[in-house]
C-alpha positions as CSV (number, residue, x, y, z in Angstrom):
1,G,46.0,149.3,13.2
2,A,45.3,147.9,16.6
3,I,47.9,146.6,19.0
4,N,47.1,143.4,20.8
5,F,48.7,142.4,24.1
6,V,48.0,139.8,26.8
7,K,48.6,140.6,30.4
8,V,48.2,138.2,33.2
9,L,47.3,139.7,36.6
10,R,47.5,137.5,39.6
11,E,47.3,139.3,42.8
12,D,48.7,142.6,41.6
13,E,46.6,145.5,40.7
14,E,47.4,147.7,37.7
15,Q,45.6,150.9,36.6
16,F,45.0,151.8,33.0
17,P,44.2,155.5,32.8
18,V,41.6,156.6,30.2
19,F,41.6,160.2,29.2
20,L,38.3,161.6,28.0
21,K,38.1,164.4,25.4
22,T,36.1,167.5,26.3
23,G,32.8,167.4,24.4
24,G,29.2,166.5,24.8
25,A,27.8,170.0,24.1
26,S,24.8,170.4,21.9
27,V,23.4,173.1,19.5
28,S,19.9,173.3,18.1
29,V,19.4,175.1,14.7
30,R,16.1,176.4,13.5
31,V,15.5,177.3,9.9
32,M,13.0,180.0,9.1
33,D,11.4,181.8,6.1
34,G,10.6,185.1,7.8
35,T,8.3,184.0,10.7
36,N,7.6,180.5,9.4
37,P,9.7,177.4,10.2
38,L,10.9,175.5,7.1
39,S,10.7,171.7,7.1
40,G,12.9,169.7,4.7
41,A,15.8,172.2,4.8
42,T,19.2,170.7,4.8
43,V,21.2,171.9,7.8
44,S,25.0,171.1,7.8
45,L,27.5,171.7,10.6
46,Y,31.2,172.3,9.6
47,N,34.2,172.6,11.8
48,Q,36.8,175.4,11.6
49,N,38.6,173.6,8.7
50,N,35.4,173.6,6.6
51,E,35.0,169.8,7.2
52,L,31.5,168.5,7.4
53,V,30.7,167.3,10.9
54,D,27.1,166.3,10.4
55,S,24.1,167.1,8.1
56,Q,20.4,166.7,8.9
57,D,17.1,167.7,7.3
58,T,14.7,169.8,9.4
59,Y,11.4,168.3,10.6
60,F,8.0,170.0,10.7
61,A,9.1,172.6,13.3
62,G,12.1,173.6,11.2
63,E,14.7,172.4,13.7
64,V,17.6,170.0,14.0
65,S,20.0,169.3,16.9
66,F,23.7,168.5,16.8
67,S,25.3,166.8,19.9
68,N,28.7,165.5,21.1
69,L,30.4,168.8,20.1
70,D,33.4,170.3,21.6
71,A,31.9,173.1,23.7
72,N,34.7,175.7,23.0
73,S,35.2,175.1,19.3
74,T,33.7,177.3,16.6
75,Y,31.4,175.6,14.1
76,Y,29.5,176.9,11.1
77,A,25.9,176.0,10.8
78,T,24.5,176.3,7.3
79,A,21.1,175.8,5.8
80,S,19.9,175.3,2.2
81,M,16.7,174.4,0.5
82,S,15.5,174.4,-3.1
83,T,14.3,177.8,-4.3
84,F,16.1,179.5,-1.3
85,L,19.5,181.1,-0.9
86,P,21.8,179.4,1.6
87,A,22.6,180.9,5.0
88,R,25.5,180.4,7.5
89,Q,26.1,181.3,11.1
90,A,29.1,180.7,13.4
91,V,28.2,179.0,16.6
92,V,30.3,178.1,19.7
93,P,28.3,175.5,21.8
94,A,29.5,176.9,25.2
95,R,28.0,180.3,24.2
96,D,25.3,179.4,21.7
97,K,22.8,176.8,22.7
98,S,20.7,177.6,19.6
99,A,20.9,179.4,16.3
100,T,18.3,180.6,13.8
101,L,19.1,180.7,10.1
102,L,16.8,182.9,8.0
103,L,16.5,181.7,4.4
104,Q,15.5,184.1,1.6
105,R,13.7,183.0,-1.5
106,A,16.0,183.3,-4.6
107,N,14.8,185.8,-7.2
108,E,16.3,187.9,-10.0
109,G,17.2,190.7,-7.6
110,N,19.3,188.7,-5.1
111,S,20.9,185.9,-7.1
112,A,22.2,184.7,-10.4
113,I,22.2,181.3,-12.1
114,V,25.7,180.1,-12.5
115,E,26.7,177.2,-14.8
116,I,29.6,175.2,-13.7
117,F,31.6,173.2,-16.3
118,A,34.1,170.6,-15.1
119,A,36.6,169.5,-17.8
120,E,40.0,168.1,-18.3
121,N,41.6,169.4,-21.5
122,K,38.2,170.5,-22.7
123,T,36.8,167.0,-22.2
124,P,33.7,167.1,-19.9
125,V,34.1,165.4,-16.5
126,N,30.9,163.9,-15.3
127,N,30.0,162.9,-11.8
128,A,32.6,165.3,-10.3
129,N,31.9,166.2,-6.7
130,L,31.3,170.0,-6.3
131,D,31.9,171.8,-3.0
132,F,30.9,175.4,-2.6
133,L,32.7,177.9,-0.3
134,E,32.4,181.6,0.2
135,I,35.6,183.8,0.3
136,V,35.4,186.6,2.9
137,D,38.5,188.8,3.5
138,G,40.7,186.1,2.0
139,K,39.3,183.3,4.2
140,Q,37.1,180.4,3.1
141,F,33.8,179.5,4.7
142,P,31.2,176.9,3.8
143,L,28.6,178.6,1.6
144,G,25.8,176.3,2.8
145,I,25.1,174.3,-0.3
146,P,25.5,170.5,0.2
147,Q,27.9,168.7,-2.1
148,Q,26.6,168.4,-5.7
149,K,27.7,166.4,-8.8
150,T,28.2,167.3,-12.4
151,D,25.9,165.7,-15.0
152,L,26.9,163.6,-18.0
153,S,28.0,166.7,-19.9
154,G,30.2,167.8,-17.0
155,K,27.8,170.7,-16.1
156,F,25.8,171.8,-13.1
157,S,23.6,174.9,-12.9
158,I,22.8,176.5,-9.6
159,N,21.3,179.7,-8.2
160,L,24.0,181.5,-6.1
161,P,23.6,184.6,-3.9
162,D,24.4,187.9,-5.6
163,G,27.5,189.9,-4.5
164,K,29.3,186.9,-2.9
165,E,32.7,185.6,-4.0
166,V,32.2,181.9,-4.4
167,L,34.9,179.2,-4.7
168,V,33.9,176.0,-6.3
169,K,36.1,172.9,-5.8
170,A,35.6,170.0,-8.2
171,A,37.0,166.6,-7.6
172,T,36.9,163.0,-8.8
173,A,39.0,160.0,-7.6
174,E,41.8,161.1,-10.1
175,L,41.2,164.8,-10.7
176,E,40.7,168.0,-8.8
177,G,40.4,171.7,-9.6
178,E,38.9,174.9,-8.3
179,N,37.9,178.3,-9.5
180,S,36.2,181.4,-7.9
181,L,33.8,184.0,-9.2
182,K,32.1,187.2,-7.9
183,V,28.4,186.4,-8.4
184,A,26.7,189.2,-10.4
185,E,22.9,189.6,-10.7
186,G,21.3,188.1,-13.8
187,G,24.4,186.6,-15.4
188,S,25.2,183.0,-16.4
189,P,29.0,182.7,-16.4
190,Q,31.0,179.6,-16.9
191,L,32.8,178.9,-13.7
192,L,35.0,175.7,-14.1
């Protein structure tokens, strides 16, 4: 809440110091398919705690720009687009003024369709929020897929990159759960 106070100044001068937080740095992110820029890709920026800072869709040149960032903090820029596999890159605004994320088209040789099923006591949970993370050396990083939702049957199918360990977190207002899976080419495993 806010604190209200009234102060009457007559002939006395009083200083109120204001401390500004370091920030104001910017990073531009370009999304490419080989040598071609991709318009309409979703680019998300996450902080070190995997919390979403901002998300934007690329315009015709395949670029977005994020501003008002802490110059010395590490962020994770991710990109995703339908029929492509997601990509991620760590950026530090003081060091990296720009980043380029290369998206690969999903195919049978580099991905697998995974069916996620969210349930409570075998009863499907529809409209559950799904967050996708990658586990690398025991640490969690954003995979690059924007938050999704389960359908009326509590399911959601998605093409995930082959060879990655993926953690899916499912949550509603009352429930939450998570499970991980090493994605294998060509399979369709149940995840949650």
